Structure formats: C-alpha cells, structure tokens
MMTF fields as JSON, N, C-alpha, C and O atoms, coordinates in Angstrom:
{
  "mmtfVersion": "1.0.0",
  "mmtfProducer": "UNKNOWN",
  "numBonds": 395,
  "numAtoms": 396,
  "numGroups": 99,
  "numChains": 1,
  "numModels": 1,
  "chainsPerModel": [1],
  "groupsPerChain": [99],
  "chainIdList": ["A"],
  "bondAtomList": [4, 2, 8, 6, 12, 10, 16, 14, 20, 18, 24, 22, 28, 26, 32, 30, 36, 34, 40, 38, 44, 42, 48, 46, 52, 50, 56, 54, 60, 58, 64, 62, 68, 66, 72, 70, 76, 74, 80, 78, 84, 82, 88, 86, 92, 90, 96, 94, 100, 98, 104, 102, 108, 106, 112, 110, 116, 114, 120, 118, 124, 122, 128, 126, 132, 130, 136, 134, 140, 138, 144, 142, 148, 146, 152, 150, 156, 154, 160, 158, 164, 162, 168, 166, 172, 170, 176, 174, 180, 178, 184, 182, 188, 186, 192, 190, 196, 194, 200, 198, 204, 202, 208, 206, 212, 210, 216, 214, 220, 218, 224, 222, 228, 226, 232, 230, 236, 234, 240, 238, 244, 242, 248, 246, 252, 250, 256, 254, 260, 258, 264, 262, 268, 266, 272, 270, 276, 274, 280, 278, 284, 282, 288, 286, 292, 290, 296, 294, 300, 298, 304, 302, 308, 306, 312, 310, 316, 314, 320, 318, 324, 322, 328, 326, 332, 330, 336, 334, 340, 338, 344, 342, 348, 346, 352, 350, 356, 354, 360, 358, 364, 362, 368, 366, 372, 370, 376, 374, 380, 378, 384, 382, 388, 386, 392, 390],
  "bondOrderList": [1, 1, 1, 1, 1, 1, 1, 1, 1, 1, 1, 1, 1, 1, 1, 1, 1, 1, 1, 1, 1, 1, 1, 1, 1, 1, 1, 1, 1, 1, 1, 1, 1, 1, 1, 1, 1, 1, 1, 1, 1, 1, 1, 1, 1, 1, 1, 1, 1, 1, 1, 1, 1, 1, 1, 1, 1, 1, 1, 1, 1, 1, 1, 1, 1, 1, 1, 1, 1, 1, 1, 1, 1, 1, 1, 1, 1, 1, 1, 1, 1, 1, 1, 1, 1, 1, 1, 1, 1, 1, 1, 1, 1, 1, 1, 1, 1, 1],
  "groupList": [{"groupName": "MET", "atomNameList": ["N", "CA", "C", "O"], "elementList": ["N", "C", "C", "O"], "formalChargeList": [0, 0, 0, 0], "bondAtomList": [1, 0, 2, 1, 3, 2], "bondOrderList": [1, 1, 2], "singleLetterCode": "M", "chemCompType": "L-PEPTIDE LINKING"}, {"groupName": "SER", "atomNameList": ["N", "CA", "C", "O"], "elementList": ["N", "C", "C", "O"], "formalChargeList": [0, 0, 0, 0], "bondAtomList": [1, 0, 2, 1, 3, 2], "bondOrderList": [1, 1, 2], "singleLetterCode": "S", "chemCompType": "L-PEPTIDE LINKING"}, {"groupName": "ILE", "atomNameList": ["N", "CA", "C", "O"], "elementList": ["N", "C", "C", "O"], "formalChargeList": [0, 0, 0, 0], "bondAtomList": [1, 0, 2, 1, 3, 2], "bondOrderList": [1, 1, 2], "singleLetterCode": "I", "chemCompType": "L-PEPTIDE LINKING"}, {"groupName": "VAL", "atomNameList": ["N", "CA", "C", "O"], "elementList": ["N", "C", "C", "O"], "formalChargeList": [0, 0, 0, 0], "bondAtomList": [1, 0, 2, 1, 3, 2], "bondOrderList": [1, 1, 2], "singleLetterCode": "V", "chemCompType": "L-PEPTIDE LINKING"}, {"groupName": "ASN", "atomNameList": ["N", "CA", "C", "O"], "elementList": ["N", "C", "C", "O"], "formalChargeList": [0, 0, 0, 0], "bondAtomList": [1, 0, 2, 1, 3, 2], "bondOrderList": [1, 1, 2], "singleLetterCode": "N", "chemCompType": "L-PEPTIDE LINKING"}, {"groupName": "LEU", "atomNameList": ["N", "CA", "C", "O"], "elementList": ["N", "C", "C", "O"], "formalChargeList": [0, 0, 0, 0], "bondAtomList": [1, 0, 2, 1, 3, 2], "bondOrderList": [1, 1, 2], "singleLetterCode": "L", "chemCompType": "L-PEPTIDE LINKING"}, {"groupName": "GLY", "atomNameList": ["N", "CA", "C", "O"], "elementList": ["N", "C", "C", "O"], "formalChargeList": [0, 0, 0, 0], "bondAtomList": [1, 0, 2, 1, 3, 2], "bondOrderList": [1, 1, 2], "singleLetterCode": "G", "chemCompType": "PEPTIDE LINKING"}, {"groupName": "GLN", "atomNameList": ["N", "CA", "C", "O"], "elementList": ["N", "C", "C", "O"], "formalChargeList": [0, 0, 0, 0], "bondAtomList": [1, 0, 2, 1, 3, 2], "bondOrderList": [1, 1, 2], "singleLetterCode": "Q", "chemCompType": "L-PEPTIDE LINKING"}, {"groupName": "CYS", "atomNameList": ["N", "CA", "C", "O"], "elementList": ["N", "C", "C", "O"], "formalChargeList": [0, 0, 0, 0], "bondAtomList": [1, 0, 2, 1, 3, 2], "bondOrderList": [1, 1, 2], "singleLetterCode": "C", "chemCompType": "L-PEPTIDE LINKING"}, {"groupName": "ARG", "atomNameList": ["N", "CA", "C", "O"], "elementList": ["N", "C", "C", "O"], "formalChargeList": [0, 0, 0, 0], "bondAtomList": [1, 0, 2, 1, 3, 2], "bondOrderList": [1, 1, 2], "singleLetterCode": "R", "chemCompType": "L-PEPTIDE LINKING"}, {"groupName": "GLU", "atomNameList": ["N", "CA", "C", "O"], "elementList": ["N", "C", "C", "O"], "formalChargeList": [0, 0, 0, 0], "bondAtomList": [1, 0, 2, 1, 3, 2], "bondOrderList": [1, 1, 2], "singleLetterCode": "E", "chemCompType": "L-PEPTIDE LINKING"}, {"groupName": "PHE", "atomNameList": ["N", "CA", "C", "O"], "elementList": ["N", "C", "C", "O"], "formalChargeList": [0, 0, 0, 0], "bondAtomList": [1, 0, 2, 1, 3, 2], "bondOrderList": [1, 1, 2], "singleLetterCode": "F", "chemCompType": "L-PEPTIDE LINKING"}, {"groupName": "THR", "atomNameList": ["N", "CA", "C", "O"], "elementList": ["N", "C", "C", "O"], "formalChargeList": [0, 0, 0, 0], "bondAtomList": [1, 0, 2, 1, 3, 2], "bondOrderList": [1, 1, 2], "singleLetterCode": "T", "chemCompType": "L-PEPTIDE LINKING"}, {"groupName": "LYS", "atomNameList": ["N", "CA", "C", "O"], "elementList": ["N", "C", "C", "O"], "formalChargeList": [0, 0, 0, 0], "bondAtomList": [1, 0, 2, 1, 3, 2], "bondOrderList": [1, 1, 2], "singleLetterCode": "K", "chemCompType": "L-PEPTIDE LINKING"}, {"groupName": "ASP", "atomNameList": ["N", "CA", "C", "O"], "elementList": ["N", "C", "C", "O"], "formalChargeList": [0, 0, 0, 0], "bondAtomList": [1, 0, 2, 1, 3, 2], "bondOrderList": [1, 1, 2], "singleLetterCode": "D", "chemCompType": "L-PEPTIDE LINKING"}, {"groupName": "ALA", "atomNameList": ["N", "CA", "C", "O"], "elementList": ["N", "C", "C", "O"], "formalChargeList": [0, 0, 0, 0], "bondAtomList": [1, 0, 2, 1, 3, 2], "bondOrderList": [1, 1, 2], "singleLetterCode": "A", "chemCompType": "L-PEPTIDE LINKING"}, {"groupName": "PRO", "atomNameList": ["N", "CA", "C", "O"], "elementList": ["N", "C", "C", "O"], "formalChargeList": [0, 0, 0, 0], "bondAtomList": [1, 0, 2, 1, 3, 2], "bondOrderList": [1, 1, 2], "singleLetterCode": "P", "chemCompType": "L-PEPTIDE LINKING"}, {"groupName": "HIS", "atomNameList": ["N", "CA", "C", "O"], "elementList": ["N", "C", "C", "O"], "formalChargeList": [0, 0, 0, 0], "bondAtomList": [1, 0, 2, 1, 3, 2], "bondOrderList": [1, 1, 2], "singleLetterCode": "H", "chemCompType": "L-PEPTIDE LINKING"}, {"groupName": "TRP", "atomNameList": ["N", "CA", "C", "O"], "elementList": ["N", "C", "C", "O"], "formalChargeList": [0, 0, 0, 0], "bondAtomList": [1, 0, 2, 1, 3, 2], "bondOrderList": [1, 1, 2], "singleLetterCode": "W", "chemCompType": "L-PEPTIDE LINKING"}],
  "groupTypeList": [0, 1, 2, 3, 4, 5, 6, 2, 7, 8, 2, 7, 9, 0, 9, 1, 5, 6, 1, 4, 10, 11, 10, 4, 8, 3, 12, 13, 8, 14, 1, 5, 13, 14, 5, 9, 10, 15, 8, 12, 1, 11, 13, 10, 14, 2, 12, 2, 1, 5, 13, 10, 16, 13, 14, 5, 5, 1, 1, 2, 0, 3, 9, 5, 10, 1, 13, 6, 10, 13, 11, 17, 3, 11, 10, 1, 15, 12, 13, 9, 10, 2, 10, 14, 2, 18, 10, 2, 5, 15, 17, 1, 9, 11, 2, 2, 14, 13, 9],
  "groupIdList": [1, 2, 3, 4, 5, 6, 7, 8, 9, 10, 11, 12, 13, 14, 15, 16, 17, 18, 19, 20, 21, 22, 23, 24, 25, 26, 27, 28, 29, 30, 31, 32, 33, 34, 35, 36, 37, 38, 39, 40, 41, 42, 43, 44, 45, 46, 47, 48, 49, 50, 51, 52, 53, 54, 55, 56, 57, 58, 59, 60, 61, 62, 63, 64, 65, 66, 67, 68, 69, 70, 71, 72, 73, 74, 75, 76, 77, 78, 79, 80, 81, 82, 83, 84, 85, 86, 87, 88, 89, 90, 91, 92, 93, 94, 95, 96, 97, 98, 99],
  "secStructList": [7, 7, 2, 2, 2, 2, 2, 6, 6, 6, 6, 6, 6, 7, 7, 7, 7, 7, 7, 2, 2, 2, 2, 2, 2, 2, 2, 2, 7, 1, 1, 2, 2, 2, 2, 2, 2, 2, 6, 4, 4, 4, 2, 2, 2, 2, 2, 2, 2, 1, 2, 2, 2, 2, 2, 2, 2, 2, 2, 2, 2, 6, 6, 7, 7, 1, 6, 6, 7, 7, 7, 7, 7, 7, 7, 7, 7, 7, 2, 2, 2, 2, 2, 2, 2, 2, 2, 2, 2, 2, 1, 1, 1, 1, 7, 7, 7, 7, 7],
  "xCoordList": [78.591, 79.041, 80.447, 81.158, 80.9, 82.586, 83.442, 83.125, 84.548, 85.379, 85.881, 85.633, 86.39, 86.421, 85.219, 85.294, 83.754, 83.056, 82.931, 82.781, 83.007, 83.304, 84.074, 83.65, 85.344, 86.697, 86.41, 87.177, 85.489, 85.533, 84.156, 83.776, 83.556, 82.13, 82.444, 81.752, 83.487, 83.593, 83.951, 83.706, 84.57, 84.966, 83.451, 83.255, 82.744, 81.628, 82.249, 82.832, 82.067, 82.021, 82.866, 82.627, 83.818, 84.775, 85.804, 86.139, 86.228, 87.325, 87.667, 87.051, 88.641, 89.041, 88.891, 89.583, 88.253, 87.864, 89.293, 90.296, 89.003, 89.782, 89.423, 88.524, 90.034, 89.517, 88.328, 87.412, 88.271, 86.971, 85.943, 84.761, 87.291, 86.879, 86.202, 85.027, 86.884, 86.928, 85.959, 84.911, 86.054, 84.414, 83.201, 82.332, 82.972, 82.308, 81.716, 80.527, 82.864, 82.898, 81.782, 80.708, 82.686, 81.824, 80.356, 79.461, 80.102, 78.529, 77.365, 76.155, 78.004, 77.355, 76.669, 75.586, 77.751, 77.525, 76.674, 76.751, 75.713, 74.669, 75.048, 74.614, 75.856, 76.319, 77.977, 78.683, 78.543, 79.97, 79.903, 80.509, 79.444, 79.967, 80.121, 81.05, 78.789, 78.845, 80.414, 81.236, 80.591, 82.108, 83.128, 83.862, 83.113, 84.695, 84.932, 86.086, 83.384, 83.048, 83.738, 84.687, 83.298, 83.658, 84.961, 85.759, 85.379, 86.747, 87.683, 88.589, 87.888, 89.147, 90.394, 91.49, 90.349, 91.525, 91.54, 92.085, 90.932, 91.496, 92.083, 91.765, 92.973, 93.638, 94.485, 94.737, 95.011, 95.526, 94.909, 95.224, 93.718, 92.833, 92.27, 92.07, 91.983, 91.224, 92.214, 91.828, 93.645, 94.183, 94.6, 95.055, 94.467, 94.795, 93.314, 93.382, 92.432, 90.909, 90.593, 89.735, 91.415, 91.245, 92.27, 92.321, 93.145, 94.48, 94.133, 94.747, 93.33, 92.929, 92.329, 92.725, 91.233, 90.861, 91.612, 91.71, 92.028, 92.949, 93.77, 94.024, 94.375, 95.433, 94.576, 94.878, 93.289, 92.65, 92.46, 92.626, 91.88, 91.346, 92.689, 92.494, 93.703, 95.162, 95.325, 95.787, 95.08, 95.8, 94.412, 94.493, 93.401, 92.182, 93.029, 93.849, 92.765, 93.232, 94.094, 93.893, 95.348, 96.426, 96.089, 96.692, 95.382, 94.781, 93.912, 93.606, 93.537, 92.583, 93.115, 93.932, 92.679, 93.043, 91.532, 90.371, 92.172, 91.431, 92.036, 93.227, 91.259, 91.948, 93.438, 94.269, 93.739, 94.857, 95.685, 96.869, 95.456, 96.391, 96.285, 95.353, 97.378, 97.101, 96.865, 97.096, 96.355, 95.742, 97.124, 97.74, 97.346, 98.245, 97.745, 96.597, 98.673, 98.167, 99.445, 100.459, 99.319, 100.09, 99.819, 98.705, 101.011, 100.721, 100.784, 101.696, 99.569, 99.638, 100.81, 101.443, 100.872, 102.032, 101.788, 100.592, 102.966, 102.508, 102.704, 103.219, 102.225, 102.353, 103.448, 103.569, 104.417, 105.677, 106.141, 106.805, 105.958, 106.09, 105.767, 106.437, 104.3, 103.964, 104.008, 103.662, 104.626, 105.343, 106.582, 107.133, 107.103, 108.543, 108.538, 109.369, 107.308, 107.156, 107.064, 107.745, 106.133, 105.595, 106.799, 106.897, 107.616, 108.814, 109.975, 110.538, 110.198, 110.488, 110.089, 110.951, 108.788, 107.769, 107.879, 107.727, 108.242, 108.268, 109.928, 110.108, 110.706, 111.696, 112.289, 113.405, 111.367, 111.57, 111.344, 111.153, 111.279, 111.101, 109.262, 108.667, 108.721, 107.292, 106.747, 107.344, 105.38, 104.878, 103.176, 102.224, 103.271, 102.697, 101.49, 101.94, 100.595, 99.257, 98.49, 97.565, 99.147, 98.546, 97.221, 97.216, 96.364, 94.829, 94.45, 93.284],
  "yCoordList": [69.683, 69.283, 69.659, 69.571, 70.231, 70.517, 69.068, 67.897, 69.654, 68.379, 67.887, 66.707, 68.469, 67.966, 67.318, 66.351, 68.072, 67.222, 65.647, 64.817, 65.248, 64.133, 63.432, 62.578, 64.023, 63.3, 62.707, 61.846, 63.076, 62.787, 62.452, 62.49, 62.171, 61.39, 59.503, 58.673, 59.439, 57.734, 57.837, 56.878, 59.061, 59.102, 58.867, 57.842, 59.825, 59.878, 59.957, 60.968, 58.446, 58.561, 57.389, 56.596, 57.343, 55.95, 56.584, 57.762, 55.33, 55.742, 54.567, 53.56, 54.495, 53.243, 52.808, 53.538, 51.925, 51.663, 51.759, 51.049, 52.905, 52.781, 52.128, 51.287, 52.418, 51.385, 51.233, 51.657, 50.49, 50.069, 51.371, 51.712, 51.775, 53.676, 54.489, 54.822, 54.823, 55.503, 55.135, 55.657, 53.886, 53.666, 54.087, 54.53, 53.999, 53.987, 55.356, 55.586, 56.467, 57.778, 58.229, 58.828, 57.558, 58.206, 57.804, 58.62, 56.349, 56.268, 56.873, 56.96, 57.193, 58.181, 59.707, 60.221, 60.176, 61.214, 61.749, 61.092, 63.015, 62.459, 63.876, 63.847, 65.005, 65.665, 65.983, 65.512, 66.557, 66.881, 67.393, 66.758, 68.445, 69.246, 68.544, 68.737, 67.349, 66.893, 65.792, 65.485, 65.417, 64.715, 65.283, 64.74, 66.871, 67.449, 67.742, 67.935, 67.884, 67.614, 66.507, 66.535, 65.369, 64.104, 64.015, 64.228, 63.742, 62.998, 63.78, 63.311, 64.856, 65.333, 64.647, 65.022, 63.602, 63.063, 61.785, 60.798, 61.663, 60.712, 61.043, 60.449, 62.055, 62.307, 61.528, 61.946, 60.478, 59.292, 58.319, 57.837, 58.307, 57.414, 58.173, 57.504, 59.38, 60.212, 60.189, 59.835, 60.497, 60.311, 58.939, 58.714, 58.004, 56.813, 56.25, 55.381, 56.776, 56.691, 57.01, 56.459, 58.16, 59.137, 59.079, 59.763, 58.028, 58.001, 57.519, 58.093, 56.604, 55.817, 56.767, 57.051, 57.298, 58.431, 59.497, 59.728, 60.001, 61.135, 60.849, 61.715, 59.27, 58.712, 58.855, 59.487, 58.024, 58.077, 58.945, 58.807, 60.539, 61.239, 62.439, 63.329, 62.189, 62.534, 61.924, 62.651, 60.885, 60.106, 60.341, 60.121, 60.734, 61.322, 62.729, 62.838, 63.622, 64.907, 65.282, 66.094, 64.326, 64.612, 64.15, 64.736, 63.373, 62.969, 63.673, 63.448, 64.825, 65.624, 67.117, 67.684, 67.6, 68.687, 69.616, 69.264, 70.965, 72.081, 72.873, 73.12, 73.525, 74.333, 73.744, 74.548, 72.253, 71.681, 72.07, 72.061, 72.451, 72.506, 71.179, 70.973, 70.588, 69.196, 70.097, 71.298, 69.217, 69.79, 69.119, 68.095, 70.134, 69.741, 69.234, 69.451, 68.531, 68.444, 68.469, 67.869, 69.247, 69.456, 68.532, 68.137, 68.293, 67.615, 68.752, 69.55, 69.073, 70.108, 69.78, 68.739, 71.107, 71.283, 70.693, 70.497, 70.035, 69.438, 70.695, 71.802, 70.216, 71.069, 71.695, 72.758, 70.748, 71.437, 72.312, 73.226, 72.293, 73.073, 74.642, 75.597, 74.498, 75.544, 76.615, 77.792, 75.616, 76.595, 77.012, 78.009, 76.246, 76.902, 78.124, 78.984, 78.352, 79.426, 80.618, 81.636, 80.397, 81.077, 82.193, 83.374, 80.726, 81.558, 82.224, 83.278, 81.718, 82.897, 84.308, 85.156, 84.56, 85.574, 86.366, 87.584, 85.556, 86.311, 87.285, 88.503, 86.388, 87.223, 87.933, 88.451, 87.947, 88.989, 90.274, 90.568, 91.424, 92.743, 93.055, 94.129, 91.622, 92.338, 91.936, 91.168, 92.504, 92.348, 91.415, 91.835, 90.217, 89.193, 89.304, 89.714, 89.206, 89.14, 87.562, 87.283, 86.79, 85.125, 85.217, 84.915, 85.543, 85.315, 83.618, 83.243],
  "zCoordList": [102.918, 104.121, 104.05, 103.049, 105.6, 105.094, 104.979, 105.19, 104.588, 104.415, 105.976, 106.22, 106.788, 108.34, 108.938, 109.695, 108.449, 109.059, 108.686, 109.582, 107.213, 106.105, 107.276, 108.054, 107.2, 107.475, 108.932, 109.362, 109.592, 111.276, 111.743, 112.914, 110.856, 111.277, 111.658, 112.247, 111.145, 111.834, 113.339, 114.07, 113.871, 115.098, 116.249, 116.901, 116.247, 117.084, 118.425, 118.815, 119.405, 120.606, 120.933, 121.844, 120.163, 120.181, 121.359, 121.485, 122.247, 123.193, 123.731, 123.383, 124.614, 124.933, 126.504, 127.214, 127.151, 128.216, 129.446, 129.379, 130.592, 131.327, 132.681, 132.649, 133.924, 135.079, 135.244, 134.54, 136.384, 136.509, 137.694, 137.733, 138.557, 138.884, 137.828, 137.978, 136.771, 135.914, 135.64, 136.02, 134.722, 134.202, 134.762, 134.011, 136.218, 137.184, 137.151, 136.929, 137.449, 137.305, 136.251, 136.307, 135.125, 133.573, 133.609, 133.387, 133.935, 133.576, 134.56, 134.353, 135.503, 136.403, 135.786, 136.063, 134.859, 134.43, 133.31, 132.272, 133.287, 132.587, 131.451, 130.3, 131.939, 130.763, 130.522, 131.415, 129.675, 129.835, 130.62, 131.483, 131.105, 132.498, 133.707, 134.491, 133.93, 135.214, 134.617, 135.481, 133.452, 133.247, 133.963, 134.789, 133.431, 134.047, 135.192, 135.573, 136.354, 137.84, 138.149, 138.933, 137.523, 138.518, 138.212, 139.125, 137.108, 136.855, 136.755, 136.067, 137.17, 137.446, 138.087, 137.67, 139.137, 139.547, 138.664, 139.159, 137.237, 136.566, 135.18, 134.15, 135.259, 134.098, 133.381, 132.251, 133.729, 133.403, 132.297, 131.209, 133.313, 132.555, 131.424, 130.41, 131.38, 130.269, 129.386, 128.272, 129.484, 128.27, 127.903, 126.781, 128.801, 128.181, 127.165, 126.296, 127.442, 127.025, 125.921, 125.232, 125.568, 124.371, 123.256, 122.234, 123.712, 122.569, 121.515, 120.616, 121.05, 119.991, 119.126, 117.995, 119.792, 118.962, 118.363, 117.158, 119.127, 118.811, 117.715, 116.878, 117.62, 116.593, 115.272, 114.26, 115.557, 114.491, 113.718, 112.506, 114.561, 114.112, 113.481, 112.652, 114.004, 113.177, 111.91, 111.03, 111.649, 110.702, 109.59, 108.381, 110.156, 108.922, 108.674, 107.762, 109.463, 109.16, 108.031, 107.128, 108.333, 107.716, 106.24, 105.34, 105.973, 104.657, 103.686, 102.516, 104.754, 103.936, 103.582, 104.308, 102.616, 101.745, 101.845, 102.056, 101.584, 101.204, 100.33, 100.523, 99.017, 98.221, 97.682, 97.258, 97.723, 97.514, 98.554, 98.218, 99.845, 100.785, 102.141, 102.918, 102.04, 103.382, 104.594, 104.732, 105.418, 106.815, 107.503, 107.208, 108.548, 109.808, 111.144, 111.533, 111.854, 113.324, 114.049, 113.691, 115.154, 115.86, 117.27, 117.615, 117.96, 119.394, 120.18, 119.966, 121.488, 122.227, 123.352, 123.529, 124.079, 124.615, 125.489, 125.709, 126.561, 127.831, 128.939, 128.783, 129.846, 131.16, 131.584, 132.193, 131.109, 131.582, 130.748, 131.239, 129.463, 128.491, 128.378, 127.986, 128.947, 128.825, 130.096, 130.189, 131.087, 132.404, 131.973, 132.438, 131.029, 130.471, 129.877, 130.17, 128.718, 128.112, 128.993, 128.862, 129.93, 130.697, 131.748, 132.08, 131.959, 132.657, 131.507, 131.803, 130.547, 129.768, 129.342, 129.112, 129.237, 128.913, 129.969, 129.884, 131.407, 132.683, 132.528, 132.488, 132.484, 132.407, 131.317, 131.363, 130.146, 129.139, 129.305, 130.485, 128.327, 128.717, 128.784, 128.874, 128.696, 128.339, 129.523, 130.277, 129.818, 131.02, 130.74, 130.083, 131.419, 131.123, 131.986, 133.055, 132.07, 133.125, 132.893, 132.13, 133.721, 133.643, 134.485, 135.678, 133.977, 134.159, 134.128, 134.256]
}
C-alpha cells in the first residue's frame, strides 16, 4: 500500500456541516455528479465544509516522506490570482488560447 494511501485513510468522508439549505441539497444527491450539478450555488458552504478535512490532510501530508524527501503542500490559487496570471500572459509576447 502506498505511503500516501496509508496517510490519508483517516480522512474518508469527513467534513463539517454547512447551512440547512446546503445540507438538504447534499443529502438529496446520489452521486458526485449530482452533487456537482445541484450545489453550484453553495460555494461558500462547500469551502467551509471542507476546511477541516483539508487542514487535516495537509498536516498529515507534510509529515510523510518518500525516499527521504518530505512531501510539500501548496494552497491552490484564488480565482483572482488565476485571472491575474492570464492577464499577464495575454499581455506578453506569447499567444495564449484560454479554452
């Protein structure tokens, strides 16, 4: 079993509860596809709900190592940071196709 798999077994389906409206939406979904489609308007609730598992996963990952190398954890870019990089690239000499 891989070191990463062993490290994340304690996470499983952990999450914090969100608003009643969000929880009602989540409980009605039968698959991940349904969840993605039904809960697009609950971005803030999803972020709050997944904060604890993300923090736990991060704390586990930074303690793991493979072949003597520690794992690194990086925060994902914000929507604004992504827009900024696209703007910088658009004004550079490179031609960017944003699909």
